[in-house]
N, C-alpha and C positions, 0 to 999 in steps of 0.2 A: 846679422840679417835674419837668422833663424827665429829669434825672438819676435822680430817685427812681423814675420810671416805667420806666426802662430794664430793671432786673432783672425786673419783672413782665412787661414785653413779651417779654423773652427767654424767660421761663418759659412763657408762653402759646404763643409760637411753637414752642418745643421740644415742648410737649405736642401741639400741632396736627400737627407733623411726625410725631411718634410714632404718633398715631392714623391719619394718612394712610398711613403705612407699614404699620401693622397691617391696615387695611382693604384696602389694595392687595395685601398678601400673601395675604389671604383671598380675593381676587378679587371684592370687593364694590363696587368702583368701576367705573362704566361709562365707561371712558376709551378707547373704541375697541377693546376686547378683550373676550373672553368673560368671563362672570361667574365661571366655574370653569375651571381649567386642566387638570383631570383628563381622561382619555380612555379609551375602551375599550381593553382589552388584546388584542393580536393573539394568537390561540390557534388550535390546529388544530381543524378541523371535520370530523366524519364526512362521508363522501361523500353519504349520504342527507340529512343536515342541510343541507349546502351546496346540494344539488339543490333541496330544499324552499324554502330562502331565496332562491335564484336565481329560482325560479318566482314567489315572492311579490313580488319587486321588479320583475320583468319585465313584469307586466301593465300595458299602457299605456292602459287605459281612462280616459277623461276623468273627473275627480273630480266627477261630477254625482250628488248624493244621490238615492237611490231609496227610496220610502216604501211600506210595506205598507198604510197607511191614511191617511185625511185627518187623523185626530187626530195621527198620528206626524209628518206634514208640518207641522201647526200647532205642535207642540212644537218642531220644528226651527227654524221661523221665529221663534218667541219666543226661543229660545236665540241665534239669529243676531243679533237686535235687541239683546239684553242684552250679548252679548260685543262687538259692534261699538262700543257706547257705551263700554265699559271699555277697549277697545284704541285709542280715538281719540288718546290722548296719544302712543302709539307710532307710529301710522300715520294721519295726518290725512285722507288721501284715501279717500273712501268706497268707490270701486270697487276699489282695491287691498286695502282692509281686508276687503271682502266676499269677494273671490276667495281671500284667505288663509284666512279662517275657513271658507269652504265646503270648501276643500281639506283643511284640518286636520280638520274634522269627518268628511269622507269617509275619510281615511287612518287616523285614530284608530279609528273604529268598524269599519272594515274589518279592523284588526288586533286588535279586541276590547279596545280601551283606552278609558278615559274621556277625552273631549275636555278636561275640566278638568285632568286629570293631564298631558296633553301640553302644554297651554298653560303650566302651571306649570313643567314641565321646560324649555321654551323660555325662559321668563322668567329662570330661574336660569342656564341654559347660555349664552345669547347676548343676553338682554335684547331679543329680537325684532329682532336685527340680521342681515339676510340674508347679509351678506358677512363676518361675524365669523370670525376664524381664531385658534385658541388657540396657545400656545407649543408644544404637542404636534402641531399641524397639523390638529386637528379643525376642521370647516368648517360654516358656515351656521347656520341657525336652531337645529337640534338637535345641532350640533357632532359631526358624523359623521366618523369617521376614514377617510382615503383608502383604507386597506387593504380596507375593505368593498367598495368599488366595483371594486377589483382582483379580489377573490375572486368577487364575485357578478354583475359586469356587464362593461362594456367597458374598465374601467381608467381612464377619463377623469375624474380627480378634480374638474375644473372643473365637471362636471355637478352636483356637490354644492351649488353655489350656486344651482341652479334650485330654485324653491319646491317643486314637487310631488316632484321627485326627493329633495330633502333630507327632506321630511316622510315620504315613503314609506320611505326607508331608516331614518330614525330610529324610526318606529313599528314597523317589522318587527324591527329590532334589539332594541328594548325588549321586544317580545312574545317574541322568542327568549330573552332573559335571564329573563323571567318564567317561561317554560316550563322553562328549565334549573334555576331555583330553586324549582320546584314551586309557583309562585304566590305566593312570598314577595316582596312588593313592596319591602320594606326592602332585602333582599339584591340584588334585581334592579336597583334604582336605584344601589346601590353599585357593582355590576358595570358598569353603564352609564357611570359616572363614573370607573371604574378605582380605586375606593376601597372595594371590597367588604368589608363587615363594620364599616366606620366610620360613625358616626352623622351627621356634619355635613352631607353632601350629601343623603341621604334626608330629613333634617329640614328642610333648606332647600326642597326640592321640595314636600314635603307641607305645609309652612307656606304656600308660595305658592299651593298648590292652592285654599285657601279664597278667594283673590281671584277664582277663575274658576268657582266653583260656580254653577249656574243660579239 
């Protein structure tokens, strides 16, 4: 019976290898690398745009949420509780999880972005790996390309592994792309990934967004 099983075993092994190669090529296996290998394209910025973006990333205020009302604060605390429970598999430590979510909420709302969208983008880009590096050199949670820190800050790309710096740059860049695309999220997401006009990446992010809605 062993001889009869050998062709079946070889067939199953071949199919499994093909599937692994396919998913690996699509960047869907979390094997110590980002989920997507795309990257923002380095392009010329008008001086006024560069100045505005530099100012946006330079503000070093601590990421402490500020609320206009007690109801807004209660809504935030409810959001924090829900997201913390969902993120537990990625970050078991409560203190680190809380700090990450507080910073993400602060940076995303500061940039006029939905926290659920930013969480989804991070899930697709790095699977919540702080030190992820893509084949193109994109870094950290939001897979920010080092040229951004050369353009807008001190040029120290190692800073992109810092949580707030990475989230700050990622949110500011996505906001910039949204503005460039006239609010078209599909096109802005494609530009963020370096695949503008293609559906795979925006579909992945928008699909993941449903996991992070309040």
